[in-house]
All heavy atoms as an XYZ file, in Angstrom:
723
protein
N      -1.183     -8.169    -16.463
C      -0.914     -7.481    -15.214
C      -0.822     -5.985    -15.466
O      -0.401     -5.557    -16.522
C       0.364     -8.003    -14.602
C       0.271     -9.410    -14.093
S       1.671     -9.799    -13.090
C       1.916    -11.487    -13.563
N      -1.159     -5.230    -14.461
C      -1.240     -3.790    -14.613
C      -0.021     -3.075    -14.035
O       0.026     -2.771    -12.851
C      -2.501     -3.259    -13.918
C      -3.753     -3.892    -14.439
O      -3.759     -4.375    -15.559
N      -4.793     -3.887    -13.655
N       0.950     -2.775    -14.855
C       2.085     -1.933    -14.482
C       2.696     -2.243    -13.131
O       3.193     -3.326    -12.887
N       2.628     -1.263    -12.247
C       3.255     -1.376    -10.935
C       2.612     -2.464    -10.073
O       3.258     -3.040     -9.207
C       3.187     -0.019    -10.224
C       4.055      0.154     -8.983
C       5.517     -0.117     -9.311
C       3.913      1.547     -8.426
N       1.351     -2.751    -10.326
C       0.675     -3.791     -9.557
C       1.302     -5.169     -9.784
O       1.129     -6.060     -8.972
C      -0.814     -3.848     -9.901
C      -1.587     -2.651     -9.436
C      -2.377     -1.946    -10.317
C      -1.526     -2.216     -8.124
C      -3.099     -0.845     -9.888
C      -2.236     -1.125     -7.681
C      -3.026     -0.430     -8.573
N       2.024     -5.332    -10.863
C       2.589     -6.649    -11.185
C       3.686     -7.085    -10.211
O       4.037     -8.259    -10.180
C       3.125     -6.666    -12.611
O       4.209     -5.772    -12.728
N       4.215     -6.174     -9.399
C       5.273     -6.558     -8.453
C       4.723     -7.017     -7.106
O       5.488     -7.327     -6.200
C       6.291     -5.415     -8.251
C       5.638     -4.200     -7.608
C       6.994     -5.076     -9.547
C       6.626     -3.117     -7.203
N       3.405     -7.077     -6.974
C       2.799     -7.453     -5.693
C       3.245     -8.831     -5.183
O       3.371     -9.003     -3.970
C       1.258     -7.337     -5.730
C       0.665     -7.404     -4.315
C       0.646     -8.397     -6.603
C       0.993     -6.249     -3.454
N       3.553     -9.831     -6.007
C       4.022    -11.104     -5.434
C       5.313    -10.965     -4.626
O       5.591    -11.801     -3.758
C       4.234    -11.998     -6.658
C       3.268    -11.471     -7.663
C       3.272     -9.978     -7.444
N       6.075     -9.905     -4.855
C       7.304     -9.707     -4.087
C       7.023     -9.470     -2.610
O       7.885     -9.715     -1.770
C       8.100     -8.524     -4.660
C       8.662     -8.719     -6.064
C       9.376     -7.461     -6.519
C       9.594     -9.903     -6.113
N       5.833     -9.011     -2.289
C       5.488     -8.764     -0.892
C       5.470    -10.076     -0.099
O       5.668    -10.087      1.110
C       4.151     -7.996     -0.785
C       4.137     -7.106      0.440
C       2.965     -8.924     -0.797
C       3.027     -6.075      0.420
N       5.243    -11.182     -0.771
C       5.300    -12.516     -0.161
C       6.688    -13.134     -0.350
O       7.207    -13.809      0.527
C       4.237    -13.446     -0.788
C       2.838    -12.879     -0.596
C       4.337    -14.862     -0.264
C       2.379    -12.802      0.825
N       7.295    -12.874     -1.504
C       8.573    -13.494     -1.844
C       9.715    -13.018     -0.939
O      10.541    -13.829     -0.518
C       8.912    -13.207     -3.309
C      10.247    -13.733     -3.735
C      10.448    -15.088     -3.914
C      11.317    -12.876     -3.941
C      11.685    -15.584     -4.298
C      12.554    -13.356     -4.322
C      12.741    -14.718     -4.503
N       9.782    -11.720     -0.632
C      10.897    -11.208      0.167
C      10.985    -11.849      1.550
O      12.057    -12.332      1.934
C      10.847     -9.685      0.270
C      11.304     -8.977     -0.976
C      10.617     -7.877     -1.446
C      12.417     -9.390     -1.686
C      11.022     -7.211     -2.587
C      12.837     -8.748     -2.829
C      12.134     -7.640     -3.281
N       9.901    -11.902      2.345
C      10.030    -12.585      3.641
C      10.352    -14.069      3.507
O      11.120    -14.614      4.302
C       8.659    -12.388      4.289
C       8.096    -11.191      3.626
C       8.622    -11.220      2.213
N       9.782    -14.716      2.491
C      10.089    -16.129      2.268
C      11.574    -16.304      1.957
O      12.226    -17.218      2.472
C       9.227    -16.691      1.137
C       9.505    -18.128      0.837
C       9.103    -19.119      1.705
C      10.190    -18.488     -0.312
C       9.360    -20.457      1.438
C      10.460    -19.810     -0.590
C      10.047    -20.802      0.293
N      12.121    -15.421      1.133
C      13.547    -15.476      0.818
C      14.388    -15.271      2.074
O      15.401    -15.940      2.274
C      13.891    -14.422     -0.241
C      15.338    -14.354     -0.690
C      15.763    -15.660     -1.345
C      15.536    -13.192     -1.639
N      13.966    -14.357      2.936
C      14.676    -14.138      4.195
C      14.698    -15.373      5.066
O      15.725    -15.712      5.671
N      13.574    -16.080      5.124
C      13.511    -17.320      5.901
C      14.454    -18.355      5.305
O      15.208    -19.017      6.032
C      12.061    -17.855      5.960
C      12.032    -19.277      6.491
C      11.203    -16.951      6.808
N      14.424    -18.500      3.990
C      15.290    -19.496      3.333
C      16.766    -19.171      3.582
O      17.560    -20.060      3.917
C      14.980    -19.565      1.818
C      16.029    -20.376      1.079
C      13.591    -20.146      1.598
N      17.135    -17.909      3.444
C      18.533    -17.516      3.693
C      18.924    -17.815      5.129
O      19.994    -18.368      5.388
C      18.742    -16.023      3.351
C      18.661    -15.808      1.848
C      20.086    -15.530      3.896
C      18.635    -14.345      1.432
N      18.075    -17.454      6.086
C      18.412    -17.687      7.489
C      18.428    -19.161      7.863
O      19.242    -19.576      8.682
C      17.469    -16.902      8.408
C      17.877    -15.455      8.516
O      19.028    -15.101      8.321
N      16.920    -14.606      8.833
N      17.549    -19.950      7.249
C      17.542    -21.386      7.562
C      18.796    -22.060      7.027
O      19.446    -22.841      7.720
C      16.262    -22.063      7.001
C      16.408    -23.578      6.973
C      15.061    -21.657      7.825
N      19.156    -21.773      5.786
C      20.279    -22.482      5.176
C      21.637    -21.834      5.418
O      22.656    -22.520      5.384
C      20.039    -22.653      3.670
C      18.917    -23.606      3.371
C      17.713    -23.151      2.876
C      19.052    -24.960      3.616
C      16.669    -24.019      2.609
C      18.025    -25.848      3.359
C      16.821    -25.374      2.856
N      21.670    -20.533      5.629
C      22.952    -19.851      5.795
C      23.062    -19.098      7.111
O      23.978    -18.321      7.314
C      23.167    -18.869      4.630
C      23.118    -19.527      3.286
C      22.030    -19.338      2.447
C      24.145    -20.348      2.867
C      21.971    -19.949      1.213
C      24.091    -20.975      1.636
C      23.006    -20.772      0.804
N      22.119    -19.335      8.025
C      22.110    -18.629      9.301
C      23.368    -18.844     10.111
O      23.895    -17.901     10.720
N      23.866    -20.053     10.131
C      25.091    -20.334     10.901
C      26.305    -19.626     10.296
O      27.202    -19.207     11.024
C      25.356    -21.832     10.970
C      24.357    -22.590     11.760
C      24.604    -22.419     13.225
N      23.618    -23.205     13.954
C      23.302    -22.973     15.188
N      23.882    -21.999     15.844
N      22.404    -23.706     15.784
N      26.327    -19.505      8.980
C      27.434    -18.789      8.338
C      27.350    -17.287      8.610
O      28.377    -16.612      8.706
C      27.421    -19.034      6.833
C      27.652    -20.474      6.378
C      27.455    -20.594      4.873
C      29.043    -20.931      6.772
N      26.129    -16.782      8.727
C      25.931    -15.368      9.002
C      26.152    -15.034     10.472
O      26.241    -13.872     10.845
C      24.501    -14.950      8.614
C      24.151    -15.041      7.138
C      22.654    -14.835      6.935
C      24.937    -14.019      6.352
N      26.244    -16.068     11.303
C      26.367    -15.884     12.740
C      27.573    -16.661     13.265
O      27.429    -17.681     13.928
C      25.073    -16.393     13.393
C      24.837    -15.921     14.764
S      23.137    -16.333     15.200
C      23.393    -16.880     16.851
N      28.788    -16.185     12.960
C      29.977    -16.934     13.371
C      30.151    -17.008     14.888
O      30.760    -17.931     15.396
C      31.135    -16.181     12.721
C      30.602    -14.818     12.444
C      29.123    -14.969     12.262
N      29.623    -16.053     15.619
C      29.709    -16.088     17.079
C      28.359    -15.693     17.670
O      27.538    -15.061     17.017
C      30.795    -15.145     17.578
C      30.565    -13.698     17.199
C      31.755    -12.823     17.534
O      32.898    -13.253     17.324
O      31.505    -11.714     18.013
N      28.160    -16.086     18.882
C      26.892    -15.788     19.554
C      26.699    -14.275     19.647
O      27.604    -13.549     19.999
C      26.910    -16.412     20.936
C      25.602    -16.371     21.634
C      25.681    -17.278     22.864
N      24.448    -17.272     23.586
C      23.438    -18.092     23.356
N      23.539    -18.965     22.379
N      22.346    -18.041     24.076
N      25.510    -13.842     19.294
C      25.223    -12.412     19.347
C      25.475    -11.684     18.036
O      25.308    -10.467     17.970
N      25.874    -12.410     16.984
C      26.071    -11.780     15.681
C      24.741    -11.282     15.138
O      23.690    -11.865     15.405
C      26.687    -12.765     14.694
O      27.989    -13.116     15.088
N      24.790    -10.236     14.367
C      23.571     -9.612     13.884
C      23.198     -9.994     12.457
O      22.222     -9.485     11.933
C      23.708     -8.097     13.981
C      23.837     -7.647     15.404
C      23.916     -6.165     15.538
C      23.893     -5.877     16.999
N      24.429     -4.802     17.551
N      23.926    -10.872     11.825
C      23.678    -11.242     10.432
C      22.268    -11.702     10.137
O      21.597    -11.152      9.257
N      21.761    -12.714     10.851
C      20.391    -13.166     10.568
C      19.347    -12.078     10.817
O      18.368    -11.977     10.082
C      20.197    -14.343     11.530
C      21.574    -14.848     11.794
C      22.444    -13.627     11.787
N      19.561    -11.264     11.816
C      18.633    -10.167     12.081
C      18.641     -9.124     10.984
O      17.595     -8.564     10.628
N      19.822     -8.873     10.428
C      19.935     -7.921      9.322
C      19.205     -8.460      8.096
O      18.486     -7.727      7.413
C      21.413     -7.616      9.018
C      22.001     -6.800     10.159
C      21.562     -6.895      7.692
C      23.500     -6.615     10.095
N      19.376     -9.758      7.824
C      18.673    -10.367      6.686
C      17.161    -10.275      6.892
O      16.429     -9.848      5.993
C      19.110    -11.839      6.490
C      18.210    -12.553      5.500
C      20.556    -11.909      6.037
N      16.679    -10.655      8.078
C      15.239    -10.623      8.351
C      14.700     -9.195      8.277
O      13.647     -8.945      7.685
C      14.960    -11.229      9.724
N      15.420     -8.255      8.858
C      14.983     -6.859      8.830
C      14.964     -6.279      7.429
O      14.049     -5.528      7.062
N      15.959     -6.630      6.631
C      16.029     -6.145      5.253
C      14.861     -6.677      4.431
O      14.239     -5.929      3.667
C      17.362     -6.560      4.602
O      18.439     -6.014      5.367
C      17.454     -6.093      3.177
N      14.554     -7.947      4.589
C      13.450     -8.528      3.822
C      12.108     -7.932      4.247
O      11.239     -7.682      3.409
C      13.436    -10.045      3.964
C      14.638    -10.715      3.357
S      14.835    -10.284      1.618
C      16.509    -10.763      1.345
N      11.940     -7.673      5.544
C      10.715     -7.027      6.009
C      10.628     -5.601      5.466
O       9.558     -5.141      5.059
C      10.663     -7.023      7.528
N      11.760     -4.908      5.438
C      11.780     -3.536      4.901
C      11.454     -3.525      3.409
O      10.737     -2.636      2.934
C      13.142     -2.902      5.154
N      11.971     -4.496      2.663
C      11.662     -4.571      1.235
C      10.170     -4.835      1.008
O       9.573     -4.255      0.096
C      12.510     -5.652      0.561
C      13.988     -5.318      0.395
C      14.759     -6.548     -0.092
C      14.188     -4.151     -0.545
N       9.566     -5.667      1.845
C       8.124     -5.895      1.739
C       7.362     -4.614      2.050
O       6.348     -4.310      1.407
C       7.680     -6.998      2.697
O       8.111     -8.231      2.219
N       7.840     -3.844      3.014
C       7.204     -2.575      3.331
C       7.307     -1.609      2.154
O       6.349     -0.898      1.836
C       7.834     -1.965      4.585
C       7.293     -0.610      4.913
C       6.018     -0.471      5.433
C       8.052      0.527      4.693
C       5.506      0.785      5.733
C       7.556      1.779      4.985
C       6.268      1.909      5.509
N       8.451     -1.588      1.485
C       8.623     -0.723      0.310
C       7.611     -1.102     -0.772
O       7.001     -0.226     -1.399
C      10.081     -0.799     -0.221
C      10.205     -0.166     -1.587
C      11.033     -0.154      0.760
N       7.411     -2.398     -0.989
C       6.422     -2.848     -1.977
C       5.024     -2.385     -1.556
O       4.237     -1.934     -2.390
C       6.460     -4.380     -2.146
C       7.830     -4.831     -2.654
C       5.357     -4.864     -3.077
C       8.213     -4.314     -4.004
N       4.722     -2.478     -0.259
C       3.408     -2.033      0.223
C       3.217     -0.537     -0.010
O       2.137     -0.091     -0.412
C       3.256     -2.367      1.700
N       4.256      0.257      0.209
C       4.168      1.700     -0.038
C       3.982      1.966     -1.531
O       3.174      2.825     -1.925
C       5.414      2.428      0.515
C       5.460      3.873      0.047
C       5.444      2.350      2.026
N       4.690      1.215     -2.375
C       4.517      1.370     -3.822
C       3.093      1.007     -4.243
O       2.521      1.660     -5.125
C       5.529      0.511     -4.577
C       6.982      0.990     -4.515
C       7.904     -0.041     -5.155
C       7.130      2.340     -5.171
N       2.504      0.002     -3.607
C       1.115     -0.351     -3.926
C       0.169      0.771     -3.504
O      -0.795      1.081     -4.206
C       0.707     -1.653     -3.246
C       1.388     -2.888     -3.777
S       1.175     -3.142     -5.546
C       2.766     -2.638     -6.151
N       0.456      1.406     -2.367
C      -0.350      2.543     -1.929
C      -0.279      3.669     -2.962
O      -1.302      4.244     -3.339
C       0.140      3.033     -0.568
C      -0.494      4.312     -0.124
C      -1.795      4.324      0.340
C       0.207      5.502     -0.184
C      -2.391      5.508      0.746
C      -0.372      6.693      0.209
C      -1.683      6.691      0.684
N       0.922      3.957     -3.425
C       1.090      5.021     -4.428
C       0.408      4.648     -5.745
O      -0.190      5.514     -6.403
C       2.572      5.309     -4.647
C       3.310      5.879     -3.429
C       4.800      5.986     -3.714
C       2.734      7.215     -3.008
N       0.487      3.388     -6.125
C      -0.172      2.946     -7.360
C      -1.693      3.067     -7.228
O      -2.379      3.409     -8.193
C       0.224      1.512     -7.688
N      -2.211      2.808     -6.030
C      -3.651      2.926     -5.817
C      -4.126      4.375     -5.866
O      -5.288      4.636     -6.168
C      -4.047      2.301     -4.479
C      -4.190      0.788     -4.486
C      -4.327      0.260     -3.069
C      -5.348      0.348     -5.343
N      -3.245      5.310     -5.575
C      -3.625      6.718     -5.697
C      -3.939      7.064     -7.152
O      -4.833      7.859     -7.428
C      -2.516      7.626     -5.167
C      -2.289      7.597     -3.659
C      -1.109      8.478     -3.297
C      -3.522      8.004     -2.901
N      -3.205      6.456     -8.070
C      -3.435      6.700     -9.489
C      -4.527      5.845    -10.094
O      -5.144      6.214    -11.087
N      -4.750      4.668     -9.514
C      -5.761      3.729    -10.017
C      -6.568      3.207     -8.832
O      -6.350      2.078     -8.375
C      -5.104      2.554    -10.746
C      -4.309      2.958    -11.938
N      -4.901      3.249    -13.135
C      -2.973      3.123    -12.110
C      -3.951      3.587    -14.001
N      -2.782      3.519    -13.399
N      -7.505      3.986     -8.314
C      -8.232      3.570     -7.107
C      -9.108      2.332     -7.301
O      -9.544      1.743     -6.314
C      -9.078      4.792     -6.754
C      -9.155      5.593     -7.993
C      -7.919      5.295     -8.785
N      -9.336      1.931     -8.538
C     -10.124      0.712     -8.762
C      -9.329     -0.541     -8.412
O      -9.885     -1.620     -8.276
C     -10.605      0.636    -10.217
C      -9.520      0.396    -11.239
C      -8.740      1.648    -11.652
O      -9.029      2.743    -11.153
O      -7.823      1.495    -12.480
N      -8.013     -0.417     -8.279
C      -7.175     -1.549     -7.909
C      -6.949     -2.505     -9.056
O      -7.132     -2.162    -10.222
N      -6.579     -3.729     -8.717
C      -6.292     -4.739     -9.738
C      -6.305     -6.116     -9.103
O      -6.202     -6.260     -7.890
C      -4.931     -4.483    -10.374
N      -6.442     -7.113     -9.949
C      -6.256     -8.505     -9.559
C      -5.070     -9.040    -10.350
O      -5.064     -8.968    -11.572
C      -7.506     -9.333     -9.834
C      -8.630     -9.050     -8.888
C      -9.785    -10.018     -9.041
O      -9.621    -11.048     -9.733
O     -10.836     -9.731     -8.466
N      -4.096     -9.553     -9.640
C      -2.877    -10.032    -10.281
C      -2.791    -11.545    -10.076
O      -2.549    -12.011     -8.961
C      -1.629     -9.340     -9.690
C      -0.366     -9.846    -10.351
C      -1.745     -7.835     -9.803
N      -3.005    -12.335    -11.140
C      -2.898    -13.792    -10.988
C      -1.448    -14.192    -10.754
O      -0.530    -13.665    -11.382
C      -3.417    -14.333    -12.317
C      -3.328    -13.202    -13.273
C      -3.370    -11.936    -12.477
N      -1.253    -15.110     -9.824
C       0.102    -15.543     -9.481
C       0.358    -16.959     -9.987
O       1.293    -17.195    -10.720
C       0.309    -15.451     -7.972
C       1.683    -15.810     -7.514
C       2.779    -15.136     -7.985
C       1.873    -16.831     -6.610
C       4.062    -15.471     -7.565
C       3.137    -17.176     -6.178
C       4.238    -16.489     -6.655
N      -0.482    -17.895     -9.575
C      -0.353    -19.264    -10.064
C      -1.677    -19.991     -9.863
O      -2.574    -19.495     -9.197
C       0.794    -20.020     -9.385
C       0.841    -20.113     -7.868
C       0.002    -21.255     -7.345
C       2.281    -20.317     -7.445
N      -1.779    -21.160    -10.438
C      -2.975    -21.976    -10.277
C      -2.808    -22.819     -9.023
O      -1.861    -23.596     -8.911
C      -3.193    -22.885    -11.497
O      -3.347    -22.048    -12.644
C      -4.425    -23.736    -11.327
N      -3.693    -22.643     -8.082
C      -3.629    -23.361     -6.813
C      -4.187    -24.774     -6.989
O      -3.557    -25.745     -6.610
C      -4.410    -22.580     -5.769
C      -4.249    -23.059     -4.371
C      -5.142    -23.773     -3.653
C      -3.122    -22.869     -3.529
N      -4.661    -24.027     -2.404
C      -3.407    -23.489     -2.300
C      -1.898    -22.235     -3.683
C      -2.526    -23.494     -1.239
C      -1.018    -22.240     -2.627
C      -1.329    -22.858     -1.419
N      -5.390    -24.865     -7.549
C      -6.030    -26.163     -7.772
C      -6.628    -26.165     -9.180
O      -7.274    -25.205     -9.572
C      -7.152    -26.426     -6.748
C      -6.603    -26.449     -5.329
C      -7.880    -27.728     -7.062
C      -7.674    -26.519     -4.259
N      -6.402    -27.231     -9.913
C      -7.003    -27.401    -11.236
C      -7.342    -28.875    -11.397
O      -6.483    -29.692    -11.696
C      -6.041    -26.930    -12.324
C      -6.711    -26.881    -13.678
O      -7.907    -27.079    -13.797
N      -5.923    -26.614    -14.703
N      -8.610    -29.212    -11.169
C      -9.050    -30.604    -11.216
C     -10.127    -30.739    -12.283
O     -11.253    -30.279    -12.088
C      -9.608    -31.058     -9.854
C      -8.551    -30.884     -8.769
C     -10.080    -32.509     -9.936
C      -9.061    -31.142     -7.376
N      -9.793    -31.356    -13.416
C     -10.840    -31.602    -14.414
C     -11.730    -32.756    -13.959
O     -11.246    -33.767    -13.468
C     -10.054    -31.962    -15.669
C      -8.716    -32.395    -15.195
C      -8.476    -31.752    -13.867
N     -13.040    -32.558    -14.118
C     -14.000    -33.598    -13.734
C     -15.077    -33.670    -14.816
O     -16.140    -33.072    -14.690
C     -14.612    -33.291    -12.383
N     -14.766    -34.362    -15.880
C     -15.711    -34.481    -16.979
C     -15.892    -33.152    -17.695
O     -14.931    -32.553    -18.163
N     -17.133    -32.684    -17.761
C     -17.428    -31.433    -18.465
C     -17.101    -30.209    -17.620
O     -17.061    -29.096    -18.126
C     -18.898    -31.401    -18.866
N     -16.863    -30.400    -16.336
C     -16.584    -29.279    -15.445
C     -15.163    -29.353    -14.927
O     -14.536    -30.406    -14.943
C     -17.552    -29.270    -14.275
C     -18.971    -29.083    -14.716
C     -19.882    -29.118    -13.537
N     -21.251    -28.988    -14.000
C     -22.141    -28.243    -13.416
N     -21.828    -27.560    -12.350
N     -23.353    -28.179    -13.879
N     -14.680    -28.249    -14.447
C     -13.328    -28.184    -13.891
C     -13.359    -27.353    -12.621
O     -13.971    -26.287    -12.584
C     -12.355    -27.541    -14.894
O     -12.342    -28.326    -16.080
C     -10.955    -27.460    -14.338
N     -12.693    -27.854    -11.586
C     -12.503    -27.071    -10.380
C     -11.206    -26.303    -10.564
O     -10.126    -26.884    -10.642
C     -12.426    -27.957     -9.141
C     -12.086    -27.237     -7.841
C     -13.165    -26.217     -7.495
C     -11.898    -28.226     -6.715
N     -11.326    -25.000    -10.677
C     -10.173    -24.152    -10.935
C     -10.093    -23.096     -9.836
O     -11.001    -22.284     -9.672
C     -10.304    -23.481    -12.303
C      -9.200    -22.509    -12.617
C      -7.913    -22.954    -12.896
C      -9.439    -21.148    -12.630
C      -6.891    -22.068    -13.190
C      -8.426    -20.249    -12.913
C      -7.159    -20.716    -13.192
O      -6.162    -19.833    -13.460
N      -9.023    -23.131     -9.053
C      -8.833    -22.173     -7.969
C      -7.480    -21.501     -8.176
O      -6.436    -22.096     -7.914
C      -8.883    -22.856     -6.588
C      -8.698    -21.844     -5.478
C     -10.172    -23.631     -6.419
N      -7.492    -20.261     -8.675
C      -6.216    -19.563     -8.863
C      -5.755    -18.890     -7.572
O      -6.557    -18.582     -6.692
C      -6.561    -18.512     -9.918
C      -7.993    -18.207     -9.674
C      -8.604    -19.505     -9.203
N      -4.449    -18.689     -7.469
C      -3.890    -17.886     -6.392
C      -3.722    -16.500     -6.987
O      -2.852    -16.259     -7.811
C      -2.567    -18.460     -5.934
C      -1.948    -17.740     -4.778
C      -2.412    -16.636     -4.131
C      -0.731    -18.081     -4.129
N      -1.567    -16.274     -3.122
C      -0.515    -17.147     -3.102
C       0.209    -19.079     -4.321
C       0.600    -17.185     -2.262
C       1.309    -19.109     -3.489
C       1.504    -18.181     -2.465
N      -4.565    -15.590     -6.589
C      -4.602    -14.251     -7.164
C      -4.462    -13.209     -6.060
O      -5.081    -13.327     -5.003
C      -5.934    -14.031     -7.899
O      -6.067    -15.035     -8.904
C      -6.000    -12.674     -8.557
N      -3.645    -12.225     -6.307
C      -3.516    -11.104     -5.380
C      -4.522    -10.038     -5.780
O      -4.579     -9.626     -6.939
C      -2.104    -10.516     -5.441
C      -1.051    -11.420     -4.897
C      -0.336    -12.248     -5.738
C      -0.771    -11.454     -3.550
C       0.644    -13.086     -5.250
C       0.199    -12.287     -3.043
C       0.913    -13.111     -3.884
N      -5.323     -9.587     -4.843
C      -6.281     -8.521     -5.088
C      -5.772     -7.283     -4.380
O      -5.633     -7.261     -3.170
C      -7.670     -8.892     -4.592
C      -8.692     -7.794     -4.847
C     -10.082     -8.328     -4.762
C     -11.114     -7.276     -5.005
N     -11.117     -6.708     -6.320
N      -5.515     -6.257     -5.167
C      -5.051     -4.987     -4.633
C      -6.221     -4.014     -4.722
O      -6.727     -3.749     -5.802
C      -3.850     -4.437     -5.422
C      -2.723     -5.449     -5.418
C      -3.359     -3.136     -4.841
C      -2.419     -6.010     -6.721
N      -6.688     -3.555     -3.570
C      -7.792     -2.608     -3.573
C      -7.635     -1.637     -2.396
O      -6.779     -1.814     -1.540
C      -9.137     -3.316     -3.535
C      -9.355     -4.152     -2.290
O      -8.457     -4.206     -1.436
O     -10.404     -4.774     -2.178
N      -8.477     -0.636     -2.408
C      -8.379      0.362     -1.350
C      -9.029     -0.131     -0.079
O      -8.853      0.380      0.963
C      -9.045      1.673     -1.794
O     -10.376      1.405     -2.181
C      -8.277      2.293     -2.936
């Protein structure tokens, strides 16, 4: 992975974490109707994703060729001499 580009999976992880927190702890964050806890969690996670996007923009200023950051293997099916291999890769480009 290439330096700052390696944090690109966080752009997906932060909103997912916000959803998980609100699903499992939303009632605790909202003791009364109209509480702002879940909204603060959702807004914070969206803001953190925006910060990562801005950092990717700044990283692209220094490396306009971009990068491909492998995250995980989506599909890996061996079939005799051949293999179907589909990675989940983030492509950062201009």
